[in-house]
Residue frames as a rotation matrix with the C-alpha (Angstrom) as fourth column:
MET 1
0.566 0.822 0.061 0.01
0.822 -0.569 0.032 -0.03
0.061 0.032 -0.998 -0.01
ILE 2
0.448 -0.481 -0.753 2.87
0.119 -0.803 0.584 2.41
-0.886 -0.351 -0.303 0.75
THR 3
-0.655 -0.600 0.460 4.41
0.479 0.141 0.866 1.56
-0.585 0.788 0.195 -2.58
SER 4
-0.041 0.759 0.650 1.05
0.985 -0.077 0.152 2.50
0.166 0.647 -0.744 -4.16
LEU 5
0.768 0.260 -0.585 1.13
0.463 -0.857 0.226 5.88
-0.443 -0.445 -0.779 -2.34
GLY 6
-0.166 -0.918 -0.361 4.60
0.134 -0.384 0.914 6.46
-0.977 0.103 0.186 -3.76
ILE 7
-0.577 0.054 0.815 3.30
0.805 0.208 0.556 5.76
-0.140 0.977 -0.163 -7.24
GLY 8
0.490 0.856 0.166 0.53
0.866 -0.499 0.019 8.34
0.099 0.134 -0.986 -6.68
ALA 9
0.589 -0.315 -0.745 2.89
0.266 -0.794 0.546 10.92
-0.764 -0.519 -0.384 -5.23
ALA 10
-0.505 -0.824 0.257 5.19
0.499 -0.036 0.866 10.62
-0.704 0.566 0.429 -8.26
ILE 11
0.235 0.649 0.724 2.28
0.962 -0.264 -0.076 12.08
0.142 0.714 -0.686 -10.31
LEU 12
0.854 0.118 -0.507 3.17
0.286 -0.920 0.269 15.41
-0.435 -0.375 -0.819 -8.65
LEU 13
-0.158 -0.974 -0.164 6.57
0.199 -0.194 0.961 15.28
-0.967 0.119 0.225 -10.09
HIS 14
-0.508 0.113 0.854 5.02
0.860 0.113 0.497 15.10
-0.040 0.987 -0.155 -13.63
VAL 15
0.631 0.767 0.120 2.59
0.766 -0.640 0.065 17.86
0.127 0.051 -0.991 -12.74
ALA 16
0.475 -0.498 -0.725 5.51
0.249 -0.714 0.654 20.06
-0.844 -0.492 -0.215 -11.45
TYR 17
-0.626 -0.780 0.007 7.53
0.264 -0.204 0.943 19.96
-0.734 0.592 0.334 -14.63
SER 18
-0.251 0.633 0.732 4.44
0.942 -0.015 0.337 20.43
0.224 0.774 -0.592 -16.69
LEU 19
0.693 0.631 -0.349 3.45
0.708 -0.688 0.162 23.47
-0.138 -0.359 -0.923 -14.62
VAL 20
0.180 -0.726 -0.664 6.88
0.103 -0.657 0.747 25.08
-0.978 -0.203 -0.043 -14.96
GLY 21
0.622 0.183 -0.761 6.51
-0.638 -0.445 -0.629 24.82
-0.454 0.877 -0.160 -18.76
LEU 22
-0.461 -0.857 0.229 8.96
-0.510 0.467 0.722 21.97
-0.726 0.216 -0.653 -19.43
SER 23
-0.159 0.498 0.852 6.33
0.539 0.767 -0.348 20.03
-0.827 0.404 -0.390 -21.27
VAL 24
0.838 0.395 -0.376 5.71
0.009 -0.699 -0.715 23.10
-0.545 0.596 -0.589 -23.53
ILE 25
0.125 -0.872 -0.473 9.45
-0.865 -0.329 0.379 23.42
-0.486 0.361 -0.796 -24.27
ILE 26
-0.587 -0.449 0.673 9.76
-0.128 0.873 0.471 19.71
-0.799 0.190 -0.570 -25.11
LYS 27
0.180 0.829 0.529 6.62
0.591 0.338 -0.732 19.68
-0.786 0.445 -0.430 -27.18
THR 28
0.926 0.263 -0.271 7.59
0.012 -0.738 -0.674 22.79
-0.377 0.621 -0.687 -29.16
THR 29
0.066 -0.962 -0.266 11.22
-0.902 -0.172 0.397 21.86
-0.427 0.214 -0.879 -29.70
PRO 30
0.684 0.442 -0.580 11.06
-0.707 0.596 -0.380 19.12
0.178 0.670 0.721 -32.41
TRP 31
-0.012 -0.817 -0.576 14.56
-0.325 0.548 -0.771 17.65
0.946 0.178 -0.272 -31.89
LEU 32
-0.783 -0.264 0.563 14.08
-0.611 0.154 -0.777 17.45
0.118 -0.952 -0.281 -28.12
TYR 33
0.222 0.927 0.304 10.63
-0.884 0.323 -0.339 15.85
-0.412 -0.193 0.891 -28.48
ALA 34
0.655 -0.034 -0.755 12.06
-0.503 0.727 -0.469 13.35
0.565 0.686 0.459 -31.01
THR 35
-0.442 -0.896 -0.047 15.00
-0.468 0.275 -0.839 12.58
0.765 -0.349 -0.541 -28.65
PHE 36
-0.535 0.335 0.776 12.67
-0.798 0.100 -0.594 12.01
-0.277 -0.937 0.214 -25.83
SER 37
0.531 0.838 -0.127 10.32
-0.820 0.470 -0.327 9.88
-0.214 0.278 0.936 -27.89
TYR 38
0.371 -0.457 -0.808 13.14
-0.482 0.649 -0.588 7.76
0.794 0.608 0.020 -29.14
ALA 39
-0.745 -0.618 0.250 14.56
-0.498 0.267 -0.825 7.22
0.443 -0.740 -0.507 -25.64
ALA 40
-0.154 0.745 0.649 11.10
-0.855 0.228 -0.466 6.46
-0.495 -0.627 0.602 -24.27
ALA 41
0.718 0.472 -0.512 10.60
-0.686 0.606 -0.402 3.89
0.120 0.640 0.759 -27.16
ALA 42
-0.146 -0.835 -0.531 13.99
-0.413 0.539 -0.734 2.29
0.899 0.112 -0.423 -26.47
TYR 43
-0.778 -0.035 0.627 13.03
-0.619 0.208 -0.757 1.90
-0.104 -0.978 -0.184 -22.71
LEU 44
0.239 0.966 0.094 9.64
-0.886 0.257 -0.386 0.43
-0.397 0.009 0.918 -23.74
LEU 45
0.558 -0.103 -0.824 11.32
-0.561 0.685 -0.465 -2.07
0.612 0.721 0.324 -26.03
TYR 46
-0.639 -0.770 0.002 13.76
-0.429 0.354 -0.831 -3.06
0.639 -0.532 -0.556 -23.19
LEU 47
-0.520 0.484 0.704 10.75
-0.697 0.235 -0.677 -3.73
-0.493 -0.843 0.215 -20.85
ALA 48
0.535 0.731 -0.424 8.88
-0.841 0.408 -0.356 -5.55
-0.087 0.547 0.833 -23.67
TYR 49
-0.027 -0.660 -0.751 11.85
-0.583 0.620 -0.525 -7.83
0.812 0.423 -0.402 -24.18
GLY 50
-0.910 -0.321 0.264 11.88
-0.389 0.435 -0.812 -8.89
0.146 -0.841 -0.521 -20.56
ALA 51
-0.110 0.948 0.299 8.06
-0.748 0.119 -0.653 -9.40
-0.654 -0.296 0.696 -20.59
LEU 52
0.492 0.340 -0.801 8.07
-0.836 0.440 -0.327 -11.37
0.242 0.831 0.501 -23.87
LYS 53
-0.307 -0.690 -0.655 10.78
-0.453 0.712 -0.537 -13.86
0.837 0.132 -0.531 -22.62
SER 54
-0.463 0.138 0.876 8.90
-0.868 0.132 -0.479 -14.59
-0.181 -0.982 0.059 -19.37
GLY 55
-0.466 0.189 -0.864 7.79
-0.316 0.877 0.362 -18.14
0.827 0.441 -0.349 -18.84
PRO 56
0.636 0.720 -0.279 5.80
-0.001 0.363 0.932 -20.33
0.772 -0.592 0.232 -16.43
ALA 57
0.138 -0.522 0.842 7.03
-0.949 -0.313 -0.039 -20.00
0.284 -0.794 -0.538 -12.79
LYS 58
-0.176 -0.269 -0.947 8.66
0.006 0.962 -0.274 -22.91
0.984 -0.054 -0.167 -11.14
ASP 59
-0.468 0.038 -0.883 7.42
0.822 0.385 -0.420 -23.91
0.324 -0.922 -0.211 -7.70
THR 60
-0.093 0.603 0.792 4.65
0.092 -0.787 0.610 -21.23
0.991 0.129 0.018 -7.47
GLU 61
0.807 0.517 -0.285 3.73
0.288 0.077 0.955 -22.05
0.515 -0.853 -0.087 -3.91
LYS 62
0.230 -0.803 -0.550 7.39
0.953 0.071 0.295 -21.87
-0.198 -0.592 0.781 -2.73
LYS 63
-0.624 -0.518 0.585 7.93
0.623 -0.782 -0.028 -18.50
0.471 0.347 0.811 -4.48
LEU 64
0.290 0.816 0.500 4.73
0.060 -0.537 0.842 -17.12
0.955 -0.214 -0.204 -2.88
GLU 65
0.856 0.043 -0.516 5.91
0.493 0.238 0.837 -18.09
0.159 -0.970 0.182 0.55
THR 66
-0.145 -0.973 -0.179 9.40
0.983 -0.162 0.084 -16.67
-0.111 -0.163 0.980 -0.07
ALA 67
-0.456 0.087 0.886 7.95
0.330 -0.908 0.259 -13.41
0.826 0.411 0.385 -1.32
LYS 68
0.637 0.770 -0.031 5.78
0.220 -0.142 0.965 -13.26
0.739 -0.622 -0.260 1.78
SER 69
0.672 -0.470 -0.572 8.76
0.722 0.243 0.648 -13.84
-0.166 -0.849 0.502 4.07
GLN 70
-0.459 -0.866 0.199 10.89
0.888 -0.447 0.107 -11.21
-0.004 0.226 0.974 2.24
ASN 71
0.178 0.661 0.729 8.24
0.616 -0.652 0.441 -8.60
0.767 0.371 -0.524 2.51
ASN 72
0.501 -0.095 -0.860 10.20
0.837 -0.200 0.509 -6.83
-0.220 -0.975 -0.021 5.25
ILE 73
-0.425 -0.692 0.584 11.33
0.756 -0.626 -0.192 -3.53
0.498 0.360 0.789 3.66
SER 74
-0.698 0.087 -0.711 11.02
0.526 -0.611 -0.592 -0.21
-0.486 -0.786 0.381 5.39
LEU 75
0.370 0.919 -0.134 8.11
0.657 -0.361 -0.661 2.14
-0.657 0.156 -0.738 4.75
SER 76
0.369 -0.308 -0.877 10.38
-0.373 -0.913 0.164 4.73
-0.851 0.267 -0.452 3.31
LYS 77
-0.744 -0.668 0.017 12.02
-0.303 0.360 0.882 2.30
-0.596 0.651 -0.470 0.93
ALA 78
-0.395 0.716 0.576 8.56
0.760 0.607 -0.233 0.98
-0.517 0.346 -0.783 -0.14
PHE 79
0.627 0.566 -0.535 7.41
0.247 -0.796 -0.553 4.58
-0.738 0.214 -0.639 -0.81
GLY 80
-0.043 -0.779 -0.625 10.67
-0.567 -0.496 0.657 5.28
-0.823 0.383 -0.421 -2.73
ILE 81
-0.774 -0.214 0.596 10.26
0.271 0.738 0.618 2.27
-0.572 0.639 -0.514 -4.96
GLY 82
0.159 0.935 0.318 6.79
0.877 0.015 -0.480 3.38
-0.454 0.355 -0.817 -5.93
PHE 83
0.648 0.058 -0.759 7.85
-0.065 -0.989 -0.132 7.04
-0.759 0.135 -0.637 -6.50
LEU 84
-0.424 -0.850 -0.312 10.81
-0.472 -0.087 0.878 6.04
-0.773 0.519 -0.364 -8.60
THR 85
-0.590 0.224 0.775 8.74
0.561 0.805 0.194 3.54
-0.580 0.549 -0.601 -10.62
ASN 86
0.459 0.862 0.213 6.26
0.813 -0.312 -0.492 6.14
-0.358 0.399 -0.844 -11.61
GLY 87
0.519 -0.313 -0.795 8.64
-0.147 -0.949 0.277 9.08
-0.842 -0.027 -0.539 -11.73
LEU 88
-0.533 -0.816 -0.224 10.69
-0.433 0.036 0.901 7.32
-0.727 0.577 -0.372 -14.31
ASN 89
-0.170 0.547 0.820 7.77
0.527 0.753 -0.393 6.02
-0.833 0.366 -0.416 -16.21
PRO 90
-0.950 -0.295 -0.099 7.95
0.096 -0.582 0.808 7.17
-0.296 0.758 0.581 -19.84
LYS 91
-0.408 0.881 0.240 4.20
0.776 0.196 0.599 6.50
0.480 0.431 -0.764 -20.32
ALA 92
0.308 0.517 -0.799 3.31
0.878 -0.478 0.030 8.78
-0.366 -0.710 -0.601 -17.50
THR 93
-0.481 -0.547 -0.685 5.68
0.159 -0.823 0.545 11.55
-0.862 0.153 0.483 -18.98
LEU 94
-0.951 0.120 0.286 4.08
0.268 -0.146 0.952 11.22
0.156 0.982 0.107 -22.35
PHE 95
-0.002 0.994 -0.109 0.58
0.953 0.035 0.300 11.40
0.302 -0.103 -0.948 -20.85
PHE 96
0.294 0.124 -0.948 1.52
0.653 -0.750 0.104 14.65
-0.698 -0.649 -0.302 -19.07
LEU 97
-0.782 -0.611 -0.120 3.27
0.252 -0.487 0.836 15.96
-0.570 0.624 0.535 -22.12
SER 98
-0.679 0.641 0.357 0.02
0.466 0.001 0.885 15.61
0.567 0.767 -0.299 -24.17
LEU 99
0.154 0.856 -0.493 -2.29
0.982 -0.076 0.176 16.66
0.113 -0.511 -0.852 -21.27
PHE 100
0.210 -0.122 -0.970 -0.52
0.586 -0.779 0.225 19.84
-0.783 -0.615 -0.092 -20.50
THR 101
-0.768 -0.507 -0.392 0.20
-0.005 -0.607 0.794 20.94
-0.641 0.612 0.464 -24.02
ALA 102
-0.859 0.489 0.152 -3.00
0.277 0.195 0.941 19.72
0.431 0.850 -0.303 -25.83
ILE 103
-0.092 0.928 -0.361 -5.83
0.837 0.269 0.476 19.81
0.539 -0.259 -0.802 -23.39
ILE 104
0.527 0.224 -0.820 -4.84
0.735 -0.605 0.307 22.53
-0.427 -0.764 -0.484 -20.94
ASN 105
0.397 -0.442 0.804 -3.89
0.659 -0.473 -0.585 25.79
0.639 0.763 0.103 -22.61
ALA 106
-0.555 -0.831 -0.049 -1.68
0.654 -0.399 -0.643 28.57
0.515 -0.389 0.764 -21.29
ASP 107
-0.487 0.442 0.753 -4.65
-0.391 -0.882 0.264 30.57
0.781 -0.165 0.602 -20.12
THR 108
0.410 0.566 -0.715 -5.83
0.313 0.649 0.693 27.95
0.857 -0.508 0.089 -17.72
PRO 109
0.547 -0.230 0.805 -5.39
-0.716 -0.627 0.308 29.36
0.434 -0.744 -0.507 -14.13
PHE 110
-0.457 -0.867 -0.199 -2.54
-0.568 0.457 -0.685 27.81
0.684 -0.200 -0.701 -12.15
SER 111
-0.533 0.325 0.781 -4.95
-0.743 0.260 -0.616 26.79
-0.404 -0.909 0.103 -9.36
ILE 112
0.647 0.733 -0.209 -6.99
-0.729 0.516 -0.450 24.72
-0.222 0.444 0.868 -11.95
LYS 113
0.351 -0.563 -0.748 -3.92
-0.504 0.560 -0.658 23.03
0.789 0.608 -0.088 -13.24
LEU 114
-0.740 -0.588 0.326 -2.66
-0.582 0.318 -0.749 22.31
0.337 -0.744 -0.577 -9.78
GLY 115
-0.019 0.789 0.614 -6.22
-0.812 0.346 -0.470 20.92
-0.583 -0.507 0.634 -8.86
TYR 116
0.724 0.156 -0.671 -5.93
-0.570 0.683 -0.456 18.57
0.387 0.713 0.584 -11.91
GLY 117
-0.147 -0.887 -0.437 -2.55
-0.422 0.456 -0.783 17.38
0.894 0.069 -0.442 -10.71
VAL 118
-0.707 0.028 0.706 -3.64
-0.682 0.234 -0.693 16.82
-0.185 -0.972 -0.146 -7.02
TYR 119
0.388 0.918 0.077 -6.74
-0.822 0.383 -0.421 14.99
-0.417 0.100 0.904 -8.39
LEU 120
0.585 -0.195 -0.788 -4.64
-0.516 0.660 -0.546 12.71
0.626 0.726 0.285 -10.62
ALA 121
-0.539 -0.826 0.164 -2.26
-0.571 0.215 -0.792 12.07
0.620 -0.520 -0.588 -7.82
LEU 122
-0.485 0.439 0.757 -5.04
-0.764 0.209 -0.610 10.93
-0.426 -0.874 0.234 -5.43
ALA 123
0.645 0.705 -0.294 -6.91
-0.749 0.508 -0.425 8.94
-0.150 0.494 0.856 -8.12
THR 124
0.267 -0.616 -0.742 -3.77
-0.516 0.559 -0.649 7.19
0.814 0.556 -0.169 -9.05
ALA 125
-0.748 -0.548 0.375 -2.79
-0.579 0.261 -0.773 6.39
0.326 -0.795 -0.512 -5.40
ILE 126
-0.078 0.826 0.559 -6.35
-0.794 0.288 -0.535 5.08
-0.603 -0.485 0.633 -4.62
TRP 127
0.731 0.348 -0.587 -6.47
-0.657 0.590 -0.469 3.00
0.183 0.728 0.660 -7.76
PHE 128
-0.090 -0.837 -0.540 -3.04
-0.460 0.516 -0.723 1.40
0.883 0.184 -0.431 -7.03
CYS 129
-0.660 0.016 0.751 -3.97
-0.737 0.184 -0.651 0.79
-0.149 -0.983 -0.110 -3.29
PHE 130
0.344 0.915 0.212 -7.11
-0.808 0.403 -0.430 -1.00
-0.479 -0.024 0.877 -4.54
LEU 131
0.633 -0.253 -0.731 -5.09
-0.533 0.542 -0.650 -2.96
0.561 0.801 0.208 -7.13
SER 132
-0.553 -0.819 0.155 -2.51
-0.648 0.305 -0.698 -3.96
0.524 -0.486 -0.699 -4.38
TYR 133
-0.335 0.522 0.784 -5.26
-0.796 0.288 -0.532 -5.15
-0.504 -0.803 0.319 -2.22
LEU 134
0.682 0.707 -0.187 -6.94
-0.682 0.522 -0.512 -7.19
-0.264 0.477 0.839 -4.98
LEU 135
0.478 -0.505 -0.719 -3.69
-0.505 0.512 -0.695 -8.70
0.719 0.695 -0.010 -6.20
SER 136
-0.569 -0.705 0.424 -2.56
-0.729 0.194 -0.657 -9.70
0.381 -0.682 -0.624 -2.73
THR 137
0.362 0.764 0.533 -5.54
-0.882 0.466 -0.069 -11.91
-0.301 -0.445 0.843 -2.07
SER 138
-0.264 -0.601 0.755 -4.37
-0.391 0.782 0.486 -15.62
-0.882 -0.167 -0.441 -1.99
LYS 139
0.313 0.402 0.861 -6.47
0.534 0.675 -0.509 -16.84
-0.785 0.619 -0.003 -5.00
VAL 140
0.992 -0.007 -0.125 -5.48
-0.103 -0.610 -0.786 -13.92
-0.070 0.793 -0.606 -7.21
ALA 141
0.306 -0.951 0.051 -1.86
-0.887 -0.265 0.378 -14.14
-0.346 -0.161 -0.924 -6.16
LYS 142
-0.142 -0.301 0.943 -1.83
-0.118 0.951 0.286 -17.88
-0.983 -0.071 -0.171 -6.84
LEU 143
0.702 0.445 0.556 -3.43
0.508 0.234 -0.829 -17.47
-0.499 0.864 -0.062 -10.30
ILE 144
0.872 -0.438 -0.220 -0.94
-0.489 -0.738 -0.465 -14.71
0.042 0.513 -0.857 -11.19
GLY 145
0.084 -0.891 0.446 1.87
-0.758 0.234 0.609 -16.89
-0.647 -0.389 -0.656 -9.99
GLU 146
-0.087 0.041 0.995 0.74
0.303 0.953 -0.012 -19.82
-0.949 0.301 -0.095 -12.16
LYS 147
0.206 0.222 0.953 -0.40
0.963 0.126 -0.237 -17.93
-0.172 0.967 -0.188 -15.36
GLY 148
0.633 0.024 -0.774 0.94
0.142 -0.986 0.085 -14.46
-0.761 -0.163 -0.627 -14.87
TYR 149
-0.511 -0.859 0.026 3.56
0.185 -0.081 0.979 -14.98
-0.839 0.506 0.200 -17.61
TRP 150
-0.212 0.480 0.852 0.72
0.977 0.118 0.177 -14.78
-0.016 0.869 -0.494 -20.17
LEU 151
0.840 0.452 -0.300 -0.12
0.485 -0.873 0.042 -11.31
-0.243 -0.181 -0.953 -18.83
ASP 152
0.167 -0.894 -0.416 3.57
0.032 -0.417 0.908 -10.49
-0.985 -0.165 -0.041 -19.03
ARG 153
-0.596 -0.324 0.735 3.72
0.649 0.345 0.678 -11.66
-0.473 0.881 0.005 -22.67
THR 154
0.271 0.832 0.484 0.61
0.956 -0.292 -0.035 -9.69
0.112 0.472 -0.874 -23.54
MET 155
0.808 -0.079 -0.584 2.00
0.150 -0.930 0.334 -6.48
-0.569 -0.358 -0.740 -21.93
GLY 156
-0.250 -0.967 0.046 5.24
0.248 -0.018 0.969 -7.09
-0.936 0.253 0.244 -23.84
VAL 157
-0.372 0.150 0.916 3.34
0.928 0.083 0.363 -7.02
-0.021 0.985 -0.169 -27.17
LEU 158
0.785 0.618 -0.043 1.45
0.620 -0.783 0.059 -3.88
0.003 -0.073 -0.997 -26.05
LEU 159
0.421 -0.635 -0.648 4.78
0.132 -0.663 0.737 -2.21
-0.898 -0.395 -0.195 -25.08
VAL 160
-0.545 -0.653 0.526 6.26
0.604 0.129 0.786 -3.09
-0.581 0.747 0.324 -28.47
GLY 161
0.089 0.642 0.761 3.14
0.940 -0.307 0.149 -1.43
0.330 0.702 -0.631 -30.21
LEU 162
0.871 0.285 -0.400 3.49
0.424 -0.848 0.318 1.62
-0.248 -0.447 -0.860 -28.02
ALA 163
0.007 -0.959 -0.285 7.15
0.241 -0.275 0.931 1.94
-0.971 -0.075 0.229 -28.86
ILE 164
-0.462 -0.076 0.884 6.44
0.870 0.157 0.468 1.62
-0.174 0.985 -0.007 -32.50
LYS 165
0.554 0.800 0.232 3.68
0.812 -0.580 0.062 4.31
0.185 0.154 -0.971 -32.19
LEU 166
0.605 -0.366 -0.707 6.18
0.271 -0.740 0.616 6.64
-0.748 -0.564 -0.349 -30.33
VAL 167
-0.431 -0.899 0.081 8.76
0.323 -0.070 0.944 6.34
-0.843 0.433 0.320 -33.21
VAL 168
-0.444 0.313 0.839 6.20
0.894 0.092 0.439 6.58
0.060 0.945 -0.321 -36.09
MET 169
0.447 0.769 -0.456 4.24
0.802 -0.571 -0.176 9.60
-0.396 -0.288 -0.872 -34.68
């Protein structure tokens, strides 16, 4: 749950650089936008490669027990993992680049922009807390442990598609 809160808090990082105009600079500077898009596509392809080569887990029950026994990280480390995961997420960066340059215009009051950012951070944190709870139930965790590699492979294909779209755009 603390990691989920970190994921939600990282949204504020994306809001911050968008509010100071970095997203406008990146979007209006073609070579910088292209550089960012290629870097993000390369990162997505790297993630896709790992997802596509995943296979069935060996000794699912043993892995679940090991994971439960190793779940002793500090609250600050759990928060930091979530924050870094979303803070370095190229999909979130691209979302905010498009949101703050296409949907929200320069005349939108700062308080409204900040309100959008806080709302998105809270909604993200709540969603990931719910998802964490749902995925930690024993039946769901067992199913994911046994068949989760199919989800990984599917996500790998989607990540390849997103990377291609980034480069072609």
